[in-house]
KOLLUMTI-37628 format. One record per residue (C-alpha): residue in one letter; y, z, x. Coordinates in steps of 0.5 Angstrom, whole numbers. Each point is the difference from the previous one (the first is absolute). Last residue first. Layout:
% KOLLUMTI-37628
residuo; y; z; x
A; Y; Z; X
...
//
This chain:
% KOLLUMTI-37628
residuo; y; z; x
K; 59; 183; 212
L; 8; 1; 1
T; 4; -5; 1
A; 4; -2; 7
S; 4; -7; 0
R; 7; 4; 1
N; -3; 5; 6
Q; 6; 0; 5
G; 5; 0; -7
T; 3; 7; 3
A; -3; 3; -6
T; -6; -2; 0
T; -1; 1; 7
E; 2; 8; -1
R; -4; 0; -6
Y; -7; -2; 4
A; 2; 5; 5
T; 1; 6; -4
P; -7; -3; -4
T; -3; 0; 6
M; -3; -6; 2
N; -7; -2; 0
G; 1; -7; -3
L; 4; 3; -6
S; -7; 1; -4
S; -3; 3; 5
H; 4; 5; 0
P; 2; 4; 7
R; 2; 8; -1
V; 7; 2; 2
T; 5; -1; -7
N; -5; 1; -7
Y; -6; 3; 3
H; 3; 5; 4
R; 6; 2; -5
R; -7; 1; -5
W; -4; 4; 6
G; 6; 5; 0
E; 0; 1; -7
I; -7; 1; 0
V; 0; 5; 5
A; 6; 4; -3
K; -3; -1; -8
A; -7; 3; 3
E; 4; 6; 3
A; 3; 1; -6
R; -6; 0; -4
S; -4; 5; 4
R; -4; 0; 5
F; -2; -7; 2
W; -5; -2; 3
E; 1; -6; 4
M; -2; -7; 3
S; -3; -3; -6
L; 5; 0; -5
C; 5; -3; 5
E; -2; -6; 4
D; -7; -1; -3
R; 2; 2; -7
F; 7; -4; 0
K; -3; -5; 3
G; -6; -2; -5
N; 6; 2; -6
F; 3; -6; 3
S; -5; -4; 0
E; -2; 2; -7
A; 7; -2; -3
T; 0; -7; 4
G; -7; -1; -3
N; 2; 2; -8
Q; -6; -6; -2
W; -3; 2; 6
P; -3; 7; -1
K; -4; -4; -6
G; -6; 6; -2
P; 4; 1; -7
D; 5; -6; -2
I; 6; 1; 1
L; 5; 3; -4
A; 7; -2; -2
S; 6; 3; -2
S; 6; -1; -3
L; 7; 4; 4
S; 6; 1; -5
G; 2; 5; 5
K; 0; 6; -5
A; -8; -3; -2
A; -2; 0; 7
W; 3; 7; 1
R; -3; 3; -6
L; -7; -3; 2
L; 1; 3; 7
A; 1; 7; -2
T; -5; 0; -5
S; -6; -2; 5
V; -3; -7; -1
C; 1; -3; 7
E; -2; 6; 4
P; -6; 1; -4
G; -3; -7; 1
N; 2; -5; -5
D; 0; -6; 6
S; 6; -1; 0
R; 6; -6; 0
M; 7; 2; -3
//
């Protein structure tokens, strides 16, 4: 598990979860977010497309909104790493063999 050693990455619950799953950890160097580019990119999209758009009145509301965004992100939102296809369309083309040469970027 690669992280920047931020407070969310050193919580007792997360450390227990990682230990239970036999996960090793690696810290990126301070001030070098490009060492964890995939996560930084996702976090930026999550913040810009979901968190910054809402004022949550309760934890239940936050969970519902975030779950809706997660479903949208993982099914209908185009991804540049999939050639700007949606994950659903990409899954369908790879399942039917239409996209055998496709590789993730």
